[in-house]
C-alpha positions in Angstrom: -0.1 0.0 -0.1 1.0 3.6 -0.7 -0.5 6.2 1.3 -1.2 9.8 -0.3 -2.2 12.6 1.8 -4.3 15.5 1.0 -5.3 18.7 2.8 -8.3 19.1 5.0 -10.2 21.3 2.6 -9.8 18.7 -0.4 -10.5 15.6 2.1 -13.7 17.5 3.1 -14.9 17.7 -0.6 -14.0 14.1 -1.3 -17.5 12.9 -2.3 -17.8 15.5 -5.0 -16.9 13.9 -8.3 -14.3 16.4 -9.4 -12.5 16.7 -6.1 -12.4 12.8 -6.1 -11.1 12.7 -9.7 -8.3 15.3 -8.8 -7.4 13.0 -5.3 -7.1 9.9 -7.8 -4.9 11.9 -10.4 -2.8 13.5 -7.7 -2.4 9.9 -6.2 -1.4 8.8 -9.7 -3.7 5.3 -8.9 -7.0 5.0 -10.5 -7.6 1.8 -8.1 -7.0 4.1 -5.1 -9.4 4.0 -2.0 -10.3 7.1 -0.2 -10.4 6.5 3.6 -13.6 7.8 5.3 -13.4 10.1 8.3 -12.5 8.3 11.3 -11.9 5.0 9.1 -15.2 3.8 9.8 -17.2 1.9 7.2 -18.5 -1.9 6.7 -14.9 -3.3 5.6 -13.2 -1.5 8.6 -16.0 -3.1 10.9 -15.5 -6.6 9.5 -11.7 -6.1 9.8 -12.1 -5.2 13.5 -14.4 -8.5 14.1 -10.6 -10.3 14.4 -9.9 -8.2 17.6 -12.9 -9.5 19.2 -12.0 -13.0 18.0 -8.9 -12.8 19.5 -10.2 -11.5 22.8 -12.5 -14.5 22.9 -12.7 -15.9 26.5 -9.8 -13.5 27.9 -12.5 -11.1 29.6 -15.9 -10.8 30.6 -15.8 -6.9 29.4 -13.6 -5.7 26.6 -13.4 -1.8 26.4 -12.3 0.5 24.0 -12.4 4.1 23.3 -14.3 5.2 20.4 -14.3 8.1 17.8 -16.6 7.0 15.0 -17.4 3.5 16.5 -16.0 1.2 13.7 -13.6 -0.5 16.2 -16.6 -1.1 18.9 -18.9 -2.3 16.0 -16.4 -5.0 14.8 -15.1 -5.9 18.5 -18.5 -6.7 19.7 -19.2 -8.9 16.5 -16.1 -10.9 17.2 -16.5 -11.6 21.0 -17.8 -15.0 22.2 -21.4 -15.1 24.0 -21.0 -14.2 27.5 -18.9 -11.3 26.8 -19.7 -7.6 26.5 -18.0 -4.9 24.6 -18.1 -1.1 26.2 -17.2 1.7 24.2 -16.1 5.1 25.8 -16.8 7.8 23.4 -14.1 10.8 23.2 -16.5 12.8 21.0 -19.8 14.4 22.7 -23.1 14.5 21.5 -24.5 11.1 22.1 -24.7 9.9 18.3 -22.3 6.8 18.9 -24.9 4.1 19.8 -26.8 4.8 16.5 -23.5 5.0 14.7 -22.5 1.5 15.8 -25.8 0.2 15.1 -25.8 1.4 11.4 -22.3 0.2 11.0 -23.0 -3.4 12.2 -26.1 -3.3 9.6 -24.1 -2.2 7.0 -21.3 -4.8 7.7 -23.4 -7.8 8.8 -26.9 -6.8 7.8 -27.8 -6.6 11.6 -26.8 -6.3 15.1 -23.8 -8.6 16.3 -22.6 -9.0 20.1 -23.3 -7.4 23.3 -22.3 -3.9 23.6 -23.2 -0.7 25.1 -21.9 2.8 25.3 -21.0 5.0 28.2 -21.1 8.9 27.1 -19.8 10.4 30.1 -16.2 10.3 29.9 -15.7 12.7 26.8 -14.3 15.4 29.2 -15.7 18.2 26.5 -15.2 16.3 23.1 -12.3 15.3 20.9 -8.8 16.7 21.9 -10.0 18.2 25.0 -7.7 17.2 27.7 -8.6 19.3 30.5 -6.2 19.4 33.9 -8.3 16.4 35.6 -7.6 14.3 32.9 -4.3 15.1 32.4 -3.4 14.5 36.0 -5.3 11.1 36.0 -3.2 10.0 32.8 0.1 11.4 34.8 -0.8 9.2 37.9 -1.8 6.2 35.9 1.8 6.6 34.4 3.6 6.8 37.5 1.6 4.0 39.2 2.0 1.5 36.4 5.0 2.6 34.4 2.6 2.7 31.0 2.7 5.5 28.7 -0.8 6.9 28.3 -2.1 8.4 25.2 -4.3 11.5 26.3 -6.8 11.9 23.4 -8.5 8.5 23.5 -6.7 6.2 25.9 -6.8 8.1 28.9 -10.6 9.0 28.7 -11.0 4.9 28.2 -8.9 4.3 31.3 -10.5 7.2 33.2 -14.0 5.8 32.5 -12.9 2.2 33.6 -11.7 3.6 36.9 -14.9 5.7 37.5 -17.0 2.7 36.8 -15.1 0.5 39.1 -15.5 3.1 41.6 -19.2 3.0 41.2 -19.4 -0.6 41.4 -20.3 -1.1 37.7 -18.3 -4.3 37.6 -19.3 -7.2 39.8 -16.7 -8.6 42.2 -14.5 -10.9 40.1 -15.2 -9.3 36.7 -12.2 -9.5 34.3 -11.9 -6.6 32.2 -9.9 -5.8 29.0 -9.0 -2.4 27.7 -8.1 -2.2 24.1 -5.4 0.2 23.8 -5.5 2.1 20.5 -2.4 4.3 20.4 0.8 5.5 22.2 1.3 8.9 23.4 2.6 11.4 20.6 6.3 12.0 20.9 
């Protein structure tokens, strides 16, 4: 694969025939594939199903930070009966459950797996890292010796910690947190 980057203004117009033709010409490839915003589509969801399959029987609940919902939709589809996927959105707006259902319908023709979304831990939206979240991540790094990416992973870990404090997980529940990225240099 060869990646060809375009500026944001061009990317926003990717669905316009003239803009798409210009992107394909610039990429010098008639068979180029334009990645959708956030990377989510039916193909991505089917690909992320392998993540759920890999995590079968390794945890009762598998949690992932979510942007557009594709990873959660595929992850849930790959899990075994009795497992549940939990999505922690990094964007505000409460749209993610609908988006995950839509993506699963596009990828599989209907719902797959057991999953839910907890919208409380977005900290104001994408790329927002208030002091409270940064302090939590720094403390997590110090206590566990693991670097924590702030835009997605910190929100996921904060959410799991808060849910545990609330008693959301019965004693003996095993959790797996899908770490989707490492901190920026």
